[in-house]
N, C-alpha and C positions, 0 to 999 in steps of 0.2 A: 552702217551694222547695224542690225534688224537686231530687237530682244531677243530671242530664242538664240545666237548664234555670236551675239554677247556671251551671254548666258555655259555656251555651249565652250567658248572657248575660256572661261575660266576655269570653267568642273578641269578641264583637260591644263592649267596649267596648274591651276594645285595638283595634279598627279604629279605632271610634271618635276614639283616640286617635294613629292611625298618616295618618286622616283629616285630625283637624286639623293635624300638619302637615305633608305635603300642599298644606294649602289656607295653611299662611301660609308656605312658599317656594317656592309654583310648582305646577307641573303633574308629576301621577303618569307617570313614566317609560314605562311603557304606552300612554300616550295620547301622547306623542311633543314638541313642540317648543309647539306652542298652548294658551300658561300660562292664560288666562280661560275655554277650554274645562276646561282639566285642572282649574281650581279648581271651575267648576261643575258638574263631573261628581262630583267627588270632595264637594263640598257637596248634594249631591244623594243621596248614599248615604247619606251621613251623617245626617240629618235625620230622611232614613228610618228607622234606628237608631234614632235621639233619639224620633221622634215611636212607635211600633210599643213600646220602654219604658218611656214615661213616662207613656204613659197606658196602660198594660194592668195587669195581674194583679199586676204583680211592682212598679209605679213606684216604690214605696219603697225597694225594695234596689235601684232601680239610681240611685235618687237618693242613696240613701246612698255608694255610688262614685262619682257624677262630684262630691258633696263632699265624700270623702276626699279626690280626683283633687287638687281645686283647694285644698282644706288643704296638701294638703304643701305648694304653691306660697305660698299665706298666711302658715299659719303654719307652720314648717319646724320651729318646735323642740319644738312639743307636740305634730304628729305625728310626731316620732320618738319621743318618748317613748312612744307612745302603741301605736306598735308595739313599740317594747320590751318592752313585759307584757304586750304580745299573743304576741307571741314566744317571756317567758320563760314562757307556762300564765299570766300574771295575768290575770284578767280582773274589774278592779274596776270600771271602767266602765260595764255593766252591759251589754254589747253580744252579740249571741246568734251563733253561728258564721258564717252567711251574711256579717252584717256586720265580723266581724272578720279575715272572707277579703279583706273589700273592704279594706282598709285595707292587709292583706299585700299587696295586686293592686296600690291605687294605689302604694305605697311603692317595691314593682317597676319598674312602669309607668315612678313620675320619678327611680329610679333610674337608670335606661338611660340617660339622656340628663345628670346628674348628678353625675361623680362625687364631689363634695362632700359630697352626698346618702346614696351608699352609706358615705364613710368615717364619715360623724359620725352610721349605723345602725350599723355594725358596732362602733364606738365606747363606744354606747349599749347594745349587748349586752352585750359584751362588760364594760362596765364593772356592768352588775344582776347576771352572774354574779358579781362577788366576796365574800365574808365567808369567813367562818373557817371555816377547813378544820376535818374533825373524823375524828379516826381512832379506830378501835376497840384495845379492848388487847386 
């Protein structure tokens, strides 16, 4: 996947997450007070992104990003550990660069709304960096 395609995928995925929030909460503020119409328009836009990426040549990377985003909700401890390994430069999980960046983006998207998740990630990164201090003589 080239850089521009990856960036487009990440922008579209962030928009899908935003649209899902709008669907859950009601209407897009730009649409006005008609909640059902707003939900329908948001769902239509979201479904267009999902269909395009899920059936396109980069469906595997889209699915990894979507799965990582979901996993942060379902198994946050495991995902925080994976995120921490990636941020620390350890790739013991066999993920390629695109998939590693997907885990980081999923953490960012989940962490925006969850102070607890942000604190857990910061603490895990801090704890992984602890180690013996080597001094040269």
